[in-house]
C-alpha positions in Angstrom: -13.6 28.3 14.0 -15.0 26.2 11.2 -13.7 28.6 8.5 -10.2 27.9 9.6 -11.0 24.2 9.7 -12.3 24.4 6.1 -9.1 26.1 4.9 -7.0 23.5 6.7 -8.8 20.8 4.7 -8.2 22.7 1.5 -4.5 23.2 2.2 -4.3 19.4 2.7 -5.4 19.1 -1.0 -8.9 17.7 -0.2 -11.5 18.5 -2.8 -13.9 20.2 -0.3 -16.3 22.7 -1.8 -18.2 25.6 -0.2 -21.4 23.8 -0.8 -20.3 20.9 1.3 -19.0 23.2 4.0 -22.5 24.8 4.1 -24.1 21.4 4.4 -21.9 20.7 7.4 -23.1 24.0 9.0 -26.7 23.2 8.3 -26.2 19.8 10.0 -24.8 21.4 13.1 -27.6 23.9 13.2 -30.1 21.1 12.9 -28.5 19.3 15.9 -27.7 16.2 13.8 -25.1 15.4 16.5 -26.2 16.4 20.0 -24.5 16.9 23.3 -23.4 14.0 25.5 -24.5 13.3 29.1 -22.2 16.1 30.3 -23.8 18.6 28.0 -20.7 18.9 25.8 -20.4 18.1 22.1 -18.1 15.1 21.5 -15.2 15.5 19.1 -15.8 12.0 17.8 -19.3 12.9 16.7 -18.1 16.0 15.0 -15.4 14.0 13.2 -17.8 11.5 11.7 -20.4 14.2 10.8 -17.8 16.4 9.1 -16.2 13.5 7.2 -19.6 12.4 6.0 -20.5 15.9 4.8 -17.1 16.9 3.4 -15.5 13.8 2.0 -17.1 12.1 -1.0 -14.5 9.5 -1.9 -13.0 6.9 0.5 -9.6 7.4 -1.0 -9.4 10.8 0.7 -10.2 9.5 4.2 -6.5 9.3 5.1 -5.9 12.9 4.1 -8.9 14.0 6.0 -7.8 12.1 9.1 -4.4 13.8 9.1 -5.8 17.2 8.5 -8.4 16.8 11.2 -5.8 15.6 13.7 -3.5 18.5 12.8 -6.2 21.1 13.2 -7.4 19.7 16.5 -3.8 19.3 17.7 -3.5 15.5 17.4 -6.7 14.5 19.3 -6.9 10.7 19.0 -9.9 9.7 16.9 -9.2 6.0 16.1 -10.8 3.1 17.9 -8.7 1.1 20.3 -7.7 -2.0 18.5 -5.4 -3.3 21.3 -7.9 -3.5 24.1 -7.2 -7.2 24.7 -3.8 -6.1 25.9 -4.1 -3.7 28.8 -3.2 -0.3 27.6 -1.2 0.5 30.7 1.3 -2.2 29.6 1.9 -0.3 26.4 2.2 3.3 27.8 5.6 4.5 26.8 7.4 6.9 29.2 11.0 6.2 28.3 12.7 6.6 25.0 15.9 4.7 25.2 18.8 4.5 22.7 20.7 1.3 22.5 24.4 1.1 21.6 25.7 -1.3 18.9 27.3 -3.4 21.7 23.9 -3.8 23.5 22.1 -4.7 20.3 24.7 -7.3 19.4 24.2 -9.1 22.7 20.4 -9.6 22.1 19.8 -13.0 20.5 16.9 -14.0 18.2 14.5 -16.7 19.5 13.3 -18.2 16.2 9.7 -18.5 15.0 8.4 -21.4 17.1 10.0 -20.3 20.3 8.8 -16.8 19.8 5.2 -17.8 19.3 5.3 -20.2 22.2 6.9 -17.7 24.6 4.4 -15.0 23.7 1.6 -17.4 24.6 3.2 -18.0 28.0 3.7 -14.3 28.7 0.0 -13.7 28.3 -0.7 -16.5 30.7 1.8 -15.3 33.3 1.9 -11.5 33.1 -0.3 -9.4 35.4 1.4 -6.0 35.5 3.0 -3.3 33.3 6.7 -3.6 32.6 9.1 -1.1 31.1 12.8 -1.3 30.1 13.1 -5.1 30.7 14.1 -8.0 28.5 11.3 -10.5 29.2 7.7 -9.2 29.7 5.3 -7.5 27.3 6.2 -3.8 27.7 8.0 -0.8 26.4 11.5 0.7 26.1 13.4 -2.5 26.7 14.9 -5.5 24.8 12.0 -7.8 25.2 10.7 -9.3 22.0 7.2 -8.4 23.0 5.9 -4.8 23.1 7.2 -1.6 21.5 9.5 1.4 22.0 12.7 -0.6 22.6 14.9 -2.8 20.5 14.9 -6.5 19.6 16.2 -7.9 16.3 13.2 -10.2 15.9 10.0 -9.8 17.9 6.3 -9.2 18.0 5.4 -5.5 18.1 2.3 -4.9 20.2 0.8 -1.4 19.7 3.0 1.6 19.1 4.8 2.7 16.0 7.4 0.7 14.1 11.0 1.9 14.5 13.5 -0.7 13.6 11.6 -2.6 10.9 12.4 -5.9 12.5 9.0 -7.2 13.8 7.9 -10.6 12.5 4.4 -10.0 13.7 2.3 -6.9 14.6 -0.4 -7.0 17.2 -2.3 -4.0 15.9 -5.1 -3.4 13.4 -3.8 -0.8 11.0 -5.8 1.4 8.5 -4.1 1.7 5.2 -5.2 4.2 2.4 -5.6 3.5 -1.3 -3.0 5.1 -3.5 -4.4 8.2 -5.1 -4.6 7.8 -8.9 -5.3 11.5 -9.4 -1.9 12.5 -8.0 -0.2 15.2 -10.1 3.0 13.8 -11.6 6.1 15.7 -10.6 7.8 14.6 -13.9 6.7 13.3 -17.3 9.7 11.0 -17.3 7.8 8.2 -15.5 5.1 8.2 -18.3 7.7 8.3 -21.0 9.6 5.3 -19.4 6.3 3.3 -19.2 5.6 3.9 -22.9 8.5 1.5 -23.8 6.0 -1.3 -22.9 3.2 -0.1 -25.0 2.6 -2.0 -28.3 0.0 -0.9 -30.8 -1.9 -3.3 -33.1 -4.6 -2.9 -35.7 -7.8 -4.4 -34.4 -11.5 -3.6 -34.3 -13.7 -2.0 -36.8 -12.6 0.1 -39.8 -12.8 3.5 -38.1 -9.6 5.2 -39.3 -8.7 6.7 -42.7 -5.6 5.1 -44.2 -4.3 8.3 -45.9 -1.2 6.7 -47.6 -3.2 3.9 -49.1 -6.0 6.3 -50.2 -3.5 8.5 -52.1 -1.8 5.5 -53.7 -5.1 3.9 -54.7 -6.5 7.2 -56.1 -3.4 7.8 -58.2 -3.6 4.2 -59.6 -7.3 4.8 -60.4 -6.6 7.7 -62.8 -7.4 10.3 -60.2 -10.8 9.0 -59.1 -11.1 9.1 -55.3 -10.7 5.7 -53.8 -11.0 6.0 -50.0 -9.3 3.3 -48.0 -10.0 2.6 -44.3 -8.1 0.5 -41.8 -8.8 -0.7 -38.2 -8.0 1.9 -35.5 -4.8 1.5 -33.6 -5.2 0.3 -30.0 -2.8 -0.3 -27.2 -3.2 -4.0 -26.6 -0.8 -4.3 -23.6 -2.4 -5.8 -20.6 -1.0 -5.0 -17.1 -1.7 -6.7 -13.8 -0.4 -4.3 -11.1 0.0 -5.7 -7.5 1.0 -3.0 -5.0 2.3 -3.3 -1.4 0.6 -0.8 0.9 1.0 0.2 4.6 3.8 -0.2 7.1 7.2 0.7 5.6 5.6 1.6 2.3 4.3 4.8 4.0 7.7 6.2 3.3 7.2 5.9 -0.4 3.6 7.0 -0.8 4.2 10.0 -3.0 6.5 8.2 -5.5 4.2 5.2 -5.7 1.2 7.4 -6.3 3.0 9.1 -9.2 3.8 5.7 -10.7 0.2 4.5 -10.1 -1.2 7.7 -11.8 1.1 7.2 -14.8 0.2 3.6 -15.2 -3.5 4.3 -15.2 -2.9 6.9 -17.9 -0.6 4.8 -20.1 -2.3 1.4 -20.1 -5.9 1.0 -21.2 -6.0 -2.7 -20.0 -5.0 -2.3 -16.4 -6.1 -4.4 -13.4 -4.7 -3.6 -9.9 -4.8 -5.1 -6.4 -3.2 -4.4 -3.0 -1.3 -6.6 -0.7 0.7 -6.0 2.5 4.4 -7.0 2.5 4.0 -10.3 0.7 1.3 -11.8 -1.4 -0.8 -14.5 0.3 -4.1 -16.2 -0.4 -6.1 -13.0 -0.9 -5.7 -9.4 -2.1 -8.0 -6.4 -2.1 -8.9 -3.3 -4.2 -10.1 -1.0 -1.4 -8.0 -0.6 1.7 -10.9 0.5 3.9 -12.7 -2.8 3.1 -9.7 -5.1 2.8 -11.1 -7.6 5.3 -14.6 -7.6 4.0 -14.0 -7.5 0.3 -11.3 -10.0 -0.4 -10.2 -11.3 -3.8 -8.8 -14.8 -3.6 -5.4 -15.0 -5.2 -6.3 -18.3 -6.9 -9.3 -16.5 -8.5 -7.0 -13.7 -9.8 -4.6 -16.3 -11.3 -7.5 -18.0 -13.1 -9.3 -14.8 -14.2 -6.5 -13.2 -16.2 -4.7 -14.8 -19.2 -0.9 -15.3 -19.2 -0.6 -12.5 -21.7 -0.9 -10.0 -18.8 2.3 -8.3 -17.7 2.6 -8.8 -14.0 4.2 -5.9 -12.1 4.8 -6.0 -8.3 5.4 -2.7 -6.6 6.8 -2.9 -3.0 9.9 -2.3 -0.9 10.2 -6.0 0.0 11.2 -5.0 3.5 9.9 -7.4 6.1 10.8 -10.3 8.2 11.9 -13.3 6.1 9.4 -15.3 8.1 6.6 -13.4 6.3 7.8 -14.9 3.0 9.0 -18.3 4.0 6.9 -19.4 7.0 3.2 -20.5 7.1 1.6 -18.1 9.6 4.3 -15.6 9.0 2.1 -12.7 8.0 2.1 -9.9 10.5 -1.7 -9.5 10.2 -3.1 -13.1 10.2 -2.2 -16.7 10.2 -1.7 -17.6 6.6 -2.0 -21.3 5.9 0.7 -21.3 3.1 3.9 -19.3 2.9 4.1 -16.2 0.8 6.8 -17.8 -1.3 4.3 -20.4 -2.5 2.0 -17.7 -3.8 4.8 -15.8 -5.4 5.9 -18.9 -7.3 2.3 -19.5 -8.5 1.9 -15.9 -9.7 5.2 -15.8 -11.6 4.4 -19.2 -13.1 1.0 -18.1 -14.2 2.3 -14.8 -15.7 5.7 -15.4 -17.4 6.2 -11.7 -18.1 6.8 -10.2 -14.6 8.9 -7.7 -12.8 9.2 -6.2 -9.3 9.6 -2.4 -8.9 11.2 -1.5 -5.6 11.0 2.1 -4.3 13.6 1.4 -1.6 17.0 2.9 -2.6 19.1 0.3 -4.4 22.1 0.9 -2.1 20.3 -0.7 0.9 19.1 -3.8 -0.9 22.1 -5.8 0.1 21.4 -5.2 3.8 17.9 -6.5 3.8 17.6 -10.3 4.0 14.0 -10.2 2.8 14.9 -8.3 -0.4 17.4 -11.0 -1.2 14.7 -13.6 -0.8 12.2 -11.8 -3.0 14.9 -11.2 -5.6 15.4 -15.0 -5.8 11.6 -15.6 -6.1 11.3 -13.1 -9.0 14.4 -14.5 -10.8 16.3 -11.3 -10.0 13.8 -9.2 -12.1 13.8 -6.5 -9.4 14.3 -2.9 -10.5 14.5 0.4 -8.5 11.8 3.0 -8.8 14.0 5.3 -10.8 13.9 6.5 -14.4 16.6 4.0 -15.4 15.0 1.2 -13.4 11.6 1.7 -15.0 13.2 1.8 -18.5 15.0 -1.4 -17.8 11.9 -3.1 -16.4 9.7 -2.0 -19.4 12.4 -3.1 -21.9 12.5 -6.6 -20.2 8.7 -6.9 -20.2 8.4 -6.0 -23.8 10.7 -8.8 -25.1 
Protein backbone atom coordinates (compact mmCIF):
# COMPACT_ATOMS: atom_id res chain seq x y z
CA UNK A 1 0.00 0.00 0.00
CA UNK A 2 2.73 2.48 0.93
CA UNK A 3 4.55 2.02 -2.37
CA UNK A 4 1.55 3.50 -4.18
CA UNK A 5 1.40 6.22 -1.52
CA UNK A 6 5.06 7.04 -2.22
CA UNK A 7 4.42 7.32 -5.96
CA UNK A 8 1.38 9.50 -5.31
CA UNK A 9 3.60 11.96 -3.46
CA UNK A 10 6.17 11.90 -6.24
CA UNK A 11 3.49 12.52 -8.88
CA UNK A 12 2.44 15.58 -6.83
CA UNK A 13 6.00 16.91 -7.45
CA UNK A 14 7.07 16.47 -3.84
CA UNK A 15 10.84 15.95 -3.45
CA UNK A 16 10.46 12.64 -1.58
CA UNK A 17 13.43 10.31 -1.72
CA UNK A 18 13.67 6.54 -1.26
CA UNK A 19 15.75 7.10 1.88
CA UNK A 20 12.96 9.13 3.45
CA UNK A 21 10.44 6.46 2.45
CA UNK A 22 12.57 3.80 4.18
CA UNK A 23 12.74 6.01 7.27
CA UNK A 24 8.94 6.04 7.35
CA UNK A 25 8.83 2.24 7.11
CA UNK A 26 11.36 1.92 9.94
CA UNK A 27 9.25 4.23 12.11
CA UNK A 28 6.15 2.11 11.47
CA UNK A 29 8.03 -1.10 12.26
CA UNK A 30 9.29 0.46 15.48
CA UNK A 31 5.70 1.35 16.49
CA UNK A 32 6.45 5.07 16.71
CA UNK A 33 2.70 5.51 16.36
CA UNK A 34 0.67 2.89 18.14
CA UNK A 35 -2.92 1.65 18.03
CA UNK A 36 -5.73 3.58 19.71
CA UNK A 37 -8.11 2.26 22.35
CA UNK A 38 -10.00 0.29 19.70
CA UNK A 39 -6.84 -1.46 18.58
CA UNK A 40 -6.80 0.34 15.21
CA UNK A 41 -4.14 2.69 13.89
CA UNK A 42 -5.41 6.24 13.49
CA UNK A 43 -5.05 7.96 10.13
CA UNK A 44 -4.23 11.24 11.87
CA UNK A 45 -1.22 9.66 13.57
CA UNK A 46 -0.01 8.24 10.27
CA UNK A 47 -0.49 11.64 8.61
CA UNK A 48 1.76 13.46 11.08
CA UNK A 49 4.35 10.67 11.11
CA UNK A 50 4.56 10.48 7.31
CA UNK A 51 4.71 14.26 6.96
CA UNK A 52 7.54 14.41 9.50
CA UNK A 53 9.50 11.67 7.76
CA UNK A 54 8.90 12.66 4.15
CA UNK A 55 8.59 16.46 4.03
CA UNK A 56 11.66 18.50 4.87
CA UNK A 57 10.45 21.99 4.01
CA UNK A 58 7.27 23.68 5.24
CA UNK A 59 6.59 25.18 1.82
CA UNK A 60 5.69 21.66 0.62
CA UNK A 61 3.10 21.02 3.36
CA UNK A 62 0.22 22.15 1.19
CA UNK A 63 1.22 19.82 -1.67
CA UNK A 64 1.57 16.98 0.83
CA UNK A 65 -1.87 17.67 2.32
CA UNK A 66 -3.53 17.57 -1.09
CA UNK A 67 -1.69 14.41 -2.17
CA UNK A 68 -2.45 12.67 1.14
CA UNK A 69 -6.13 13.58 0.93
CA UNK A 70 -6.31 12.41 -2.69
CA UNK A 71 -4.70 9.07 -1.89
CA UNK A 72 -6.88 8.38 1.11
CA UNK A 73 -9.98 9.58 -0.79
CA UNK A 74 -10.51 12.92 0.87
CA UNK A 75 -10.30 11.88 4.51
CA UNK A 76 -10.54 15.03 6.64
CA UNK A 77 -7.26 15.68 8.47
CA UNK A 78 -7.53 19.28 9.55
CA UNK A 79 -8.55 20.36 13.01
CA UNK A 80 -12.02 21.81 13.55
CA UNK A 81 -11.59 25.57 13.73
CA UNK A 82 -15.32 26.29 13.95
CA UNK A 83 -16.20 24.36 17.09
CA UNK A 84 -17.62 27.47 18.80
CA UNK A 85 -20.38 27.31 16.20
CA UNK A 86 -22.26 23.96 16.38
CA UNK A 87 -21.19 21.92 13.39
CA UNK A 88 -24.74 20.72 12.83
CA UNK A 89 -25.72 24.30 11.98
CA UNK A 90 -23.21 24.28 9.12
CA UNK A 91 -23.95 20.84 7.63
CA UNK A 92 -24.94 21.49 4.02
CA UNK A 93 -27.51 19.15 2.52
CA UNK A 94 -28.96 21.42 -0.16
CA UNK A 95 -27.22 23.07 -3.11
CA UNK A 96 -29.55 25.78 -4.29
CA UNK A 97 -29.19 27.99 -7.34
CA UNK A 98 -30.70 31.47 -7.13
CA UNK A 99 -32.13 33.34 -10.09
CA UNK A 100 -31.06 36.87 -10.95
CA UNK A 101 -34.46 38.13 -9.77
CA UNK A 102 -34.09 36.41 -6.38
CA UNK A 103 -30.60 37.84 -5.93
CA UNK A 104 -31.78 41.35 -6.81
CA UNK A 105 -34.39 41.27 -4.02
CA UNK A 106 -31.79 40.60 -1.30
CA UNK A 107 -30.69 43.84 0.36
CA UNK A 108 -27.37 44.60 2.01
CA UNK A 109 -27.36 45.39 5.72
CA UNK A 110 -24.29 47.60 6.02
CA UNK A 111 -21.32 47.01 8.30
CA UNK A 112 -22.65 48.14 11.69
CA UNK A 113 -26.03 46.47 11.28
CA UNK A 114 -24.38 43.28 10.03
CA UNK A 115 -22.08 42.98 13.05
CA UNK A 116 -24.83 43.83 15.55
CA UNK A 117 -27.27 41.38 13.95
CA UNK A 118 -24.70 38.57 14.02
CA UNK A 119 -24.21 39.14 17.75
CA UNK A 120 -27.97 38.86 18.29
CA UNK A 121 -28.19 35.65 16.25
CA UNK A 122 -25.63 33.95 18.46
CA UNK A 123 -27.64 34.95 21.53
CA UNK A 124 -30.99 33.83 20.11
CA UNK A 125 -30.31 30.79 17.91
CA UNK A 126 -30.60 27.32 19.41
CA UNK A 127 -31.13 25.01 16.41
CA UNK A 128 -29.86 24.30 12.93
CA UNK A 129 -31.44 26.15 9.99
CA UNK A 130 -31.25 25.63 6.26
CA UNK A 131 -32.60 27.54 3.29
CA UNK A 132 -33.77 30.55 5.30
CA UNK A 133 -33.08 34.28 5.26
CA UNK A 134 -32.44 35.04 8.93
CA UNK A 135 -30.55 32.49 11.02
CA UNK A 136 -27.00 31.11 10.85
CA UNK A 137 -27.30 28.22 8.42
CA UNK A 138 -26.76 26.90 4.93
CA UNK A 139 -28.32 27.10 1.49
CA UNK A 140 -30.41 30.22 2.03
CA UNK A 141 -30.23 33.98 1.69
CA UNK A 142 -29.24 34.73 5.28
CA UNK A 143 -26.10 36.89 5.60
CA UNK A 144 -24.73 34.36 8.12
CA UNK A 145 -23.56 30.84 7.19
CA UNK A 146 -22.52 29.36 3.87
CA UNK A 147 -23.74 27.50 0.81
CA UNK A 148 -26.36 30.05 -0.20
CA UNK A 149 -26.29 33.59 -1.51
CA UNK A 150 -26.12 37.03 0.05
CA UNK A 151 -24.49 40.09 -1.54
CA UNK A 152 -22.77 41.00 1.72
CA UNK A 153 -22.51 38.69 4.69
CA UNK A 154 -20.35 36.77 7.15
CA UNK A 155 -19.30 33.37 5.83
CA UNK A 156 -19.16 30.83 8.68
CA UNK A 157 -17.37 27.64 7.67
CA UNK A 158 -17.74 26.15 4.23
CA UNK A 159 -16.07 27.18 1.00
CA UNK A 160 -16.35 30.60 -0.60
CA UNK A 161 -18.49 30.71 -3.74
CA UNK A 162 -19.68 34.24 -4.56
CA UNK A 163 -16.63 36.22 -3.29
CA UNK A 164 -18.94 38.62 -1.43
CA UNK A 165 -18.26 37.85 2.25
CA UNK A 166 -17.10 40.82 4.32
CA UNK A 167 -15.92 38.58 7.17
CA UNK A 168 -14.95 34.90 7.37
CA UNK A 169 -15.50 32.86 10.54
CA UNK A 170 -12.93 30.22 9.74
CA UNK A 171 -9.22 29.79 10.39
CA UNK A 172 -7.58 29.04 7.07
CA UNK A 173 -4.16 27.58 6.33
CA UNK A 174 -2.35 29.29 3.48
CA UNK A 175 0.81 28.04 1.80
CA UNK A 176 3.96 29.93 0.89
CA UNK A 177 4.50 30.53 -2.80
CA UNK A 178 7.04 28.05 -4.12
CA UNK A 179 10.09 29.96 -5.38
CA UNK A 180 11.49 26.84 -7.05
CA UNK A 181 8.59 26.65 -9.50
CA UNK A 182 9.75 25.92 -13.03
CA UNK A 183 8.83 28.81 -15.29
CA UNK A 184 6.51 28.02 -18.13
CA UNK A 185 8.07 30.83 -20.17
CA UNK A 186 11.21 32.97 -20.11
CA UNK A 187 9.18 36.02 -21.07
CA UNK A 188 8.43 36.88 -17.44
CA UNK A 189 12.13 37.09 -16.64
CA UNK A 190 12.82 39.10 -19.78
CA UNK A 191 10.07 41.58 -18.86
CA UNK A 192 11.48 41.99 -15.36
CA UNK A 193 14.92 42.81 -16.72
CA UNK A 194 13.62 46.17 -17.85
CA UNK A 195 13.87 47.23 -14.21
CA UNK A 196 17.44 46.10 -13.67
CA UNK A 197 20.08 48.82 -13.56
CA UNK A 198 23.75 48.05 -13.37
CA UNK A 199 26.30 50.27 -11.66
CA UNK A 200 30.03 50.12 -11.01
CA UNK A 201 30.56 49.57 -7.34
CA UNK A 202 32.73 47.55 -4.97
CA UNK A 203 36.34 46.46 -5.30
CA UNK A 204 38.44 46.34 -8.49
CA UNK A 205 37.66 42.77 -9.46
CA UNK A 206 37.01 43.02 -13.19
CA UNK A 207 39.45 43.50 -16.07
CA UNK A 208 38.70 46.60 -18.15
CA UNK A 209 39.73 45.15 -21.51
CA UNK A 210 39.11 48.25 -23.64
CA UNK A 211 41.03 50.56 -21.29
CA UNK A 212 43.88 48.00 -21.01
CA UNK A 213 44.28 47.84 -24.81
CA UNK A 214 44.18 51.64 -25.15
CA UNK A 215 46.65 52.20 -22.30
CA UNK A 216 49.05 49.51 -23.58
CA UNK A 217 49.04 51.02 -27.07
CA UNK A 218 49.71 54.47 -25.65
CA UNK A 219 52.56 53.02 -23.57
CA UNK A 220 54.59 51.86 -26.61
CA UNK A 221 53.35 48.29 -26.34
CA UNK A 222 54.22 47.74 -22.68
CA UNK A 223 51.36 45.90 -21.00
CA UNK A 224 49.39 48.26 -18.77
CA UNK A 225 46.55 46.32 -17.10
CA UNK A 226 43.55 48.38 -16.06
CA UNK A 227 40.93 47.16 -13.57
CA UNK A 228 37.46 48.47 -12.80
CA UNK A 229 34.79 47.76 -10.20
CA UNK A 230 32.60 44.78 -10.98
CA UNK A 231 29.10 45.47 -12.27
CA UNK A 232 26.29 44.79 -9.79
CA UNK A 233 22.55 44.98 -10.11
CA UNK A 234 21.73 47.71 -7.62
CA UNK A 235 17.93 47.63 -7.94
CA UNK A 236 16.20 46.93 -4.62
CA UNK A 237 12.72 45.37 -4.61
CA UNK A 238 10.19 45.09 -1.78
CA UNK A 239 7.61 42.49 -2.86
CA UNK A 240 4.28 42.25 -0.98
CA UNK A 241 2.12 39.29 -2.04
CA UNK A 242 -1.53 38.55 -1.34
CA UNK A 243 -2.08 34.89 -0.42
CA UNK A 244 -5.08 32.68 0.27
CA UNK A 245 -8.77 33.03 -0.52
CA UNK A 246 -9.41 34.15 -4.09
CA UNK A 247 -5.66 34.16 -4.76
CA UNK A 248 -5.76 30.34 -4.79
CA UNK A 249 -7.02 30.63 -8.37
CA UNK A 250 -3.76 32.32 -9.39
CA UNK A 251 -1.17 30.25 -7.50
CA UNK A 252 0.69 28.88 -10.52
CA UNK A 253 1.12 32.25 -12.25
CA UNK A 254 2.15 34.03 -9.05
CA UNK A 255 4.67 31.28 -8.28
CA UNK A 256 6.15 31.75 -11.75
CA UNK A 257 6.42 35.48 -11.11
CA UNK A 258 7.89 34.94 -7.64
CA UNK A 259 10.49 32.51 -8.98
CA UNK A 260 11.47 34.95 -11.73
CA UNK A 261 11.75 37.87 -9.30
CA UNK A 262 14.05 35.88 -7.00
CA UNK A 263 16.26 35.07 -9.99
CA UNK A 264 16.44 38.56 -11.45
CA UNK A 265 16.87 40.77 -8.36
CA UNK A 266 19.71 40.29 -5.93
CA UNK A 267 18.32 42.79 -3.43
CA UNK A 268 14.85 41.34 -2.80
CA UNK A 269 12.72 41.42 0.33
CA UNK A 270 9.26 39.85 0.38
CA UNK A 271 6.29 39.56 2.74
CA UNK A 272 2.78 38.12 2.60
CA UNK A 273 -0.58 39.72 3.38
CA UNK A 274 -4.19 38.64 2.90
CA UNK A 275 -6.51 40.75 0.73
CA UNK A 276 -5.28 44.12 2.03
CA UNK A 277 -2.25 45.29 3.98
CA UNK A 278 -2.89 46.06 7.65
CA UNK A 279 -0.67 46.57 10.68
CA UNK A 280 1.39 43.40 10.21
CA UNK A 281 2.63 41.04 7.51
CA UNK A 282 4.49 37.73 7.56
CA UNK A 283 7.12 35.68 5.72
CA UNK A 284 5.91 32.16 6.52
CA UNK A 285 2.25 31.27 6.12
CA UNK A 286 2.42 28.38 8.58
CA UNK A 287 3.50 30.81 11.28
CA UNK A 288 1.65 33.91 10.18
CA UNK A 289 0.08 34.49 13.60
CA UNK A 290 3.18 33.67 15.66
CA UNK A 291 5.86 35.39 13.54
CA UNK A 292 4.45 38.76 12.60
CA UNK A 293 6.34 41.69 11.12
CA UNK A 294 4.86 45.05 12.02
CA UNK A 295 4.15 47.13 8.93
CA UNK A 296 5.56 50.19 10.68
CA UNK A 297 8.84 48.30 11.19
CA UNK A 298 8.95 47.34 7.50
CA UNK A 299 8.42 50.95 6.48
CA UNK A 300 11.23 52.09 8.77
CA UNK A 301 13.61 49.26 7.87
CA UNK A 302 13.88 49.81 4.11
CA UNK A 303 14.98 53.00 2.39
CA UNK A 304 12.78 54.82 -0.08
CA UNK A 305 15.02 53.65 -2.94
CA UNK A 306 13.28 50.25 -2.76
CA UNK A 307 10.80 49.59 -5.55
CA UNK A 308 7.52 48.53 -3.92
CA UNK A 309 5.54 45.90 -5.83
CA UNK A 310 2.17 44.60 -4.63
CA UNK A 311 0.89 41.34 -6.12
CA UNK A 312 -2.79 40.60 -5.53
CA UNK A 313 -6.18 40.30 -7.20
CA UNK A 314 -7.63 43.17 -5.10
CA UNK A 315 -10.85 41.15 -4.90
CA UNK A 316 -12.52 41.58 -1.52
CA UNK A 317 -15.24 43.46 0.26
CA UNK A 318 -14.66 47.24 0.14
CA UNK A 319 -15.06 47.17 3.94
CA UNK A 320 -11.74 45.30 4.12
CA UNK A 321 -10.04 48.36 2.66
CA UNK A 322 -12.04 51.25 4.10
CA UNK A 323 -13.39 50.06 7.47
CA UNK A 324 -11.54 49.62 10.79
CA UNK A 325 -12.25 46.02 11.81
CA UNK A 326 -12.97 45.19 8.17
CA UNK A 327 -10.37 42.42 7.85
CA UNK A 328 -11.96 39.01 7.37
CA UNK A 329 -9.50 37.47 9.84
CA UNK A 330 -9.24 39.84 12.79
CA UNK A 331 -10.34 43.25 14.07
CA UNK A 332 -7.80 45.65 12.61
CA UNK A 333 -7.68 48.96 14.47
CA UNK A 334 -6.98 51.04 11.35
CA UNK A 335 -8.42 50.70 7.88
CA UNK A 336 -6.31 49.04 5.21
CA UNK A 337 -6.47 52.24 3.14
CA UNK A 338 -4.45 54.02 5.85
CA UNK A 339 -1.66 51.45 5.59
CA UNK A 340 -1.71 51.53 1.81
CA UNK A 341 -1.21 55.29 1.87
CA UNK A 342 1.66 55.00 4.36
CA UNK A 343 3.43 52.41 2.20
CA UNK A 344 3.05 54.32 -1.07
CA UNK A 345 4.23 57.50 0.67
CA UNK A 346 7.30 55.74 2.10
CA UNK A 347 8.22 54.12 -1.23
CA UNK A 348 7.49 56.57 -4.08
CA UNK A 349 8.29 53.98 -6.77
CA UNK A 350 5.44 51.48 -6.49
CA UNK A 351 3.12 49.38 -8.65
CA UNK A 352 0.35 46.81 -8.19
CA UNK A 353 0.41 43.61 -10.31
CA UNK A 354 -3.04 42.03 -10.60
CA UNK A 355 -3.41 38.39 -11.79
CA UNK A 356 -7.17 38.83 -12.22
CA UNK A 357 -8.16 39.25 -15.92
CA UNK A 358 -8.28 42.94 -16.74
CA UNK A 359 -11.70 42.53 -18.35
CA UNK A 360 -13.37 41.98 -14.95
CA UNK A 361 -11.70 44.86 -13.12
CA UNK A 362 -14.57 47.24 -13.86
CA UNK A 363 -17.03 44.90 -12.14
CA UNK A 364 -15.14 44.71 -8.82
CA UNK A 365 -15.70 47.67 -6.52
CA UNK A 366 -12.69 46.77 -4.41
CA UNK A 367 -10.39 46.85 -7.47
CA UNK A 368 -11.55 50.39 -8.22
CA UNK A 369 -10.76 51.41 -4.62
CA UNK A 370 -7.27 49.87 -4.73
CA UNK A 371 -6.61 51.51 -8.11
CA UNK A 372 -7.29 54.90 -6.54
CA UNK A 373 -5.01 54.13 -3.58
CA UNK A 374 -2.12 53.21 -5.90
CA UNK A 375 -2.69 56.21 -8.19
CA UNK A 376 -3.91 53.89 -10.98
CA UNK A 377 -0.53 52.15 -11.13
CA UNK A 378 -2.23 48.75 -11.44
CA UNK A 379 -1.04 46.41 -14.18
CA UNK A 380 -2.29 42.96 -15.26
CA UNK A 381 -0.08 39.92 -14.78
CA UNK A 382 0.61 39.60 -18.49
CA UNK A 383 3.77 40.10 -20.53
CA UNK A 384 2.60 43.53 -21.65
CA UNK A 385 1.47 44.45 -18.15
CA UNK A 386 4.81 43.48 -16.61
CA UNK A 387 6.73 45.41 -19.25
CA UNK A 388 4.62 48.51 -18.61
CA UNK A 389 5.04 48.19 -14.83
CA UNK A 390 8.82 47.73 -15.05
CA UNK A 391 9.11 50.65 -17.47
CA UNK A 392 7.19 52.89 -15.05
CA UNK A 393 9.27 51.78 -12.05
CA UNK A 394 12.55 52.39 -13.87
CA UNK A 395 11.82 56.06 -14.57
